[in-house]
N, C-alpha and C positions, 0 to 999 in steps of 0.2 A: 413409852420406854422400851416398848418390843420393836421399833420398828427402827428409833436410834441404836438397838446393838444387833437390829439385821446389818442395817449401812454399815458399820464400822466393822463385821464378817463379812459383807461380800465385795469389798473396796481390794481388797487387797489381793482377790482371787482375782477381778477385772484387772488389776493393774499388770500382772503373772501374764492374762490374755493379753494386753495390751503391746507388753515387749517383744512376745512371742511371736505377735503378729508383724511388730517391726525389724527384725532379726531379719537379714536376710541371710537364704540357703544358699550356698555353691554347690551348681548343677553336679549331681555324679554321674550320671548316666551324661555323655558328653559326644557328639559327633567331633572327633579332634581333625581341624581343617588344614592343618601343616604349611602353614604361613600366616603372615603377621598383617593384622584388624590393617584395611582403608582411614585411613583419620584424617581428616582437617580440622586445622592443621595438620601437618605434616610431625607428628611430636612423637616420633618413635628411633628408640636405640639414638640416646643427647648425651653429649654432657652438658648438665646447666649448672646454674650458682646458686649456692646454700641459699639466697634470701630473695629469690627472684619471686614474685605473682603467681597464681594456679596456673595452669599448664591444661585450661579449660581444652575442649577439644566434642568433633561430631562426629562417631563413628559412621562411616559411610557404608554399611552392611544393612542389607534388608534383612529385616524384622522387626515385631512387637513388641519384645522387651530386653531388655541388657541390662545387664552386671559388669562392674569394673570393678577389679581386686586391685590393691597397693599395697604391694609388702614389703616394708624397707626393714634392712637386717638390722637393724633395734630398734623396739615397740611393735606395738600393735598395728596388724594390717588394715586399711580401712578401708570397706566396700559401700558401692553404691551403685543402689538399683533402682533404675529407670524404665518406664514406658516411654519416652524420649531417645533419640539418638544421639541428644545435645548431653554431655559430661557436665558438670559443676562440682567442681571440686567446694568443698567448704574451706574458706582460709585457717580456719585455726588445725583442724585436720592436718593441713597441706604445709602449714610454716610447722610443724610439731612433728611433722617423719624428715623435713629436712634439716632444723635444727639439729636432728639427735644422730644424723647418718652423714654427716659432713665427710668428703672421702669414700665412700661406700655406692653400695647399689641400691636402685629401688625399679626393684621388680613391678609390671603391669601387665593384669590377663585381663583380656575382654572374651565375655559370653555372651553370645547372640541367639534366643529366642524366635523362629517362623515357625510359624506354625504347630506351634507343642514342641518343637523339637530346639533340643537346644547343641549350637555349634560353640565349640572354644579355640582359639587362634594362638596364635604360638605365643608366646611370654618374651617382651620385648622389656628393656632395661633404661632407667636415667642414672645415667652416672652422678654424682652428687660431688659437685669438685669442693674443693677446699677453698677455693676463691671466689672471695664475693665480688660481684660488679658494683661499681657506681651506684647508687640509690636513685638516683633521679636521666631524663633524658630530656630533653629537649630539642625539636622540629620545627620545621615550616610544614601548615598544610594548605595546599594547592591544589586546583582542578588540575585535571588531568591531563589536557592539554598546554597545562605552563603557560599558557596568554592572557585570558580576562582576571582580571583584578578583583572582582565582586565579590568576592570569598576568598582571604587569604588570612592568616596569621602564625605569629610563634607563639609556639605552646610549650608545655613542661607536664612530663608525666612521672610521675611515682613507679619506680619497677618491682616495687616489694609491693606493691598492689596496683588497683585499676585507678587510682587519681588522676586525671587531666585538669590544668591547669591554667587559662589566659597569660603569658607573659606580653603579647600586643596584638593587637588585629587591626586592620589596615581600615577598618568601616570607623577606627578612632581618629585617622589621620588623612579623612578626607577621601580615603581608596587608595591611598597610594601604594605604592610596592614597598612591604616590608622583605629584606632579604637578608641573607651573608650575615649570619648568625654568628661569633664567635666566642670563645672563654679561654680565659688565661690558663692554663693546664689543668680544665674539667672544674674550674673555681667558680662557685653562683655568683661570688660575690667582684666577680672581674670580668664583665661577657659586654658587648658591642653588638649591632647593627644598623644595618642603613636604609635609610627611607628613600624609594625614588618620586619622581613627578611633583605630589602636594606633600609640602613640609618637607623636602628635600635637606639631607644633613647623615652623620653619622651620630648614633645615639652612643653612647661610651658611660657604663656603668664601674665605679670604681671603688669596693670597699665607703660603700654609702652614698659616694656623691656620684649626679648626676646629671650631665651635659650632654649638650649635643653642640656639632665644631662642622663646619666648610670645611673641606680638606682637599678644598681645587683651590691650586696658586697661578700665581703668574707662569711659573715654573715647571709646573704637571700640567700635564695633558688632557687630565680629565678629575675627578671625585675618586677617592679611593673606592676601590672595591675587593676583592677577594684580600680576605686578611687572617692574621697569623700571630697571636701570640709569644712574646720574648718570655721564655721562663721566670725572668724578674719582674715581671707583673708591669713594668712603667712602658715598655717599647710595643708597639704592634706594626709590624710589619705588612704593608698593603703591594696589592699590584696595583697602577692607574690604566684602564683600560679605554678603548673606542671600541666597545661591543656591538655585534648584528646579530639579529635575529633571524635567521632566511627560514624560507618554509618553500618543499622542494615537494620530488614524485621520486622519493628512492624508496626500494624495497626496502620493506622493515621500518623504512625512515621518512617523517616527515619535516621533522623539524631538526634545522642545525645552528648551536649557539658559536660564533667566532668572534675573536679578537681582530681588528683591521691593525690594531698599535696597542704594547702593551710594556711598562716598565713598572720598573719598581721604586719604593720608598719603604722609608721607617719614620714612622711618628713615635715623636716623644711626648707620651701623654699629660705630664708634670710641667714640661716648660710648653707644648703646644707649638710645635714645631717640624716640620718636614726635612727629612736629608737625603741623600740620593749619592750615586758615586756614577760616572761616564761607564763601567764596568757594565750595570745594571739597569742602562739607560739608553740602548741601543736601538738602530735600525731592524736588529732583530729583536721579537717577541715575546720578553720578560714577562711570565707569571707565575698564579699560584705560590708564594711562598712560601715558607716551612721551619721554622728553625729545628736544627738540631736539640737533643737532651739537654746538651751543658750551655746550648745559646750560643757558644764560639761561632757556631756558620749556619749561615743561610742555605737551604736550599730551593730552588724552583724549576720551574719548566721554561724551555726555548722554544721559539720554533723561528726559522728566517726568517726574513721581509716580505711582510704581503707585497710582491708587487704588482699583484692584480686581483679579481675576484677568484680566481679558480686555483692561486696560492694561498689566499687568505681560505679558503674553505677546505679544501682537498693538501693537506700539511701533516708536517709527523713533528712533535715535540719531542725532546731526550729532556733526559734529567741530570741538571746541574747545579753546583755548590760556590759556595765562595766564601771566606770566610768573613768574618766581620765584628769589632770590638764594638760594644753598645756605648760602653765610657769614655773610647776616646774619640769614637768617632772613624777609625783607621778599617778601610777596606782590605781583602787581598784580593789575588786574582781570581777567574771561573776556571773553574775546572771540569769539564764532563764527568760522570756519575755511571750515566747511563745512557750509548748514543743511540739515537733512533734509526742512523744508517748501517747498523749493527742488528739491533732488533727487528729491524723491516715494519716496526708497530710506532705506535704514539707513545711517549709516555706520561700520564697528569695524576691531581690529585695526590702528592707525595704527603704524606704520614707517618711522622716517625714515632716510634714505641718509647713510651716513660723512661725505654732501662737503655734506651741509644743504641737497642742489638739489630732493628730492624728498622727499616719504612716501607710500610706497607701503599702501595698506588696501584693505580689502574692500566691498564694497557690495551688498546685498541688498535684500528686499522687506520685511523686520521684524526682528527681535530684534539680540543679537552676537551667538554662541554657532556661527557658521558654517557651522563643519563637518558640523551635519547639515542644511544647505539648497544643494538641488540649482541652485537660480539663483545662488549666492552667485558673484562675479567680482572677480578684482585690478585694483586700479585706482591709478593715482600723479597725485599733486597735483604739481604743479611751485611751488613753495613764493616762485620771482621774481616766475612767470606771474601767480599766482592761477586758474591752471584746471588743469581736470582733466584728464589724458591716461590715453584706454583703449588701452595697449598690445598693437598690433596683431599675434594669433594667441599672445596668452599665454594666455588662456583657453577653456574646452570645454563641451558644452553641460552637463557633470556640475561636482560642489562642486570649487571651484578656492577653496582659503582661504589659513587661515595660511601668514606667509612670514617668510623672514628676511633680511637682504643681509648680503653677505661684508664683511668688514674694505675692499676697496680696492672698493665699492661700484658692479663692475661684475658682481656674477652674485645672483640672487636665486631663494633653497630656496622652496618653498612646498609644501601641502598636496593631495593633489587625486583626486578617484577616478573621473577619465576614462578609465581601465584597462576596470574591470568596472563601474562606478555603484556601488561595494558596499563595495570597500575604498580605503584612503586609504594613497595612496602620494607618497614625497616626490619632484618634480622641481625641474630644475633649466633657471633661462633665464639669459641674458646680457643685461644692457641695457647697455646704451650710456650717453655720457654728457649725448646728448638726450632718453632715456628709451624709445630706440628698444629695442623686444626681442628675440631671435634666436629661435625656437623654441625650444619647451621640452622636455626631455629627463629619462623615469625614472631615477632613481639606477641605478647598475650594479650588476651582482650578477654574483660568477663563474660560474653559471648560470645558464645563458638560460633556461632556462625556470621560475626564481626563482617570478617572481609566478603562475604559475596554478594555484599551490596552497600558497601562504601565506596564512595565513590571518588574520595579525595585522595592527594599524591602524600606518603609520609616522605619529605624533602633536606635534608642536610641534617641528619642526624648526629647529635654530639652531647655525650653521656659528660655527666655532674655529678660532682661526690655532695649533693643536695642541696636545698629546693632555691632557686630564687625568691628572696622573701622582698624586695621591694614590689611595691602594689601597680598592676595594670596602670592602676589610674594617676600616681605618679609615674610613671613611665610615657604615658600619652602624654603628659600636660609637660614632660621635655619635651615628647616629638613634636609637637606643633607650636615650639618657642623658634625663635628666628638663631640660626647656626650661629655662632660666635666663628671667626675667621681666624686659622693657621698661619703660623707661618716660612716662609722657606730659609731654610738654613745659611744664615749670611757666609758662613765658612766654607761654602761650596762653590768652587769654581766655576763661574756659571759658562764662559766660556767655555771649560773642558768639556760641556757635555754636547760634543760632537752629534750625539744619539738623540733620538727620538722627541725627548721633552723641550730641549731647546728649540728645535723648527719648529716641531710644528705646535709650539706657545706664539708665536713669533707671529703665525697665519691666523691665529685666530679671529 
């Protein structure tokens, strides 16, 4: 009985001691450094979505102990005491701070102890936006050389946590190339991708139905390549290209992807027919179609005919547009939006914002496949003002390339090599209604040191409003089936196609 009473009396004392030991005290006597801490990744002074996963980071300051204090405007501070420079934020604490502080600031203080002396770095902030980001992201993972296919796949990542799931891996289709995935306005119920080499064809998933089609016809020069869904979710604009990949010795670049020929077509997913117009199937190279937000206009890029290998590789593309009515299949006349001759640069990868205000695009010295171009930068075209906007702080001295919009138009995700100049990583930036960009930040990972030794590239990031729920096994099974042929629109006057498609299809 006495022993039992002793335990009962001592237990509260032990709990008090343990709680006191667990409590993190903020150092009182610190040396003020008057500088921001060096973090990896750099998550200082950002605008972040209120539903993003924790921004874990590595403190790149010499020390033995580390304390990080997160102070929201609403709610209690969160303090992390660590003997490691790798700072991991508890998901529950992070979500609470973000949910309670939309539109407000989160202040972050970093303390580092070296030889028993504490240093305090300048406070930095993370502005929590009211604008949510789409909850999922899809991307292709591929080796850094973009050549070998032994390890390639399309994956989806939950942006609100760190979960990554397979959409399709190329080992399930005989090691073929899986590429050019595209969604209908960020809708995970409507997506497509191509398979090259083994089991070739285009796999289309549309509201529970999955099928594989062969888009090459007797009147088109190749199978469909780069695609963009019409807002109606029924039509997809494609380029059809003869693509070359060249390896050479240029400073800061060893690989160049070019198209020798390129036309545009529109695919009707319900009737399984392709149509085109002489206006977008010419000797010039029409490429990378992109629908306007209202679906009435098709934007694309175009370059002069490739009369020789030099013209094929070292060429500049202009941004073009052409009216098209998907219901009546009536085309208008092409018009130049941004002229390469005026900018002295090449325009590529146009992507229209959901509100119809902007076209995000890449501009580089030449060519269109900018992932290999160190001088590639991302710009906005203000459609109403008809002027190019250079979003301050968005670009870097390394490659900044392929991009996509969130469904609300407030977030731009893009590919960049700014972290090491070699590997392509996915970056996120807030874009306000005037086109002003927030400081970009890399896709957060659970392990703060993830990007230091991860060798695969994140390719063609596309935001999604939810998760693709069809299983990888279902996609694999559909991908391994024989592709169903599509028909060429009988209403198109074949003799009127004086451009590339008609002439080259007769040469095969």
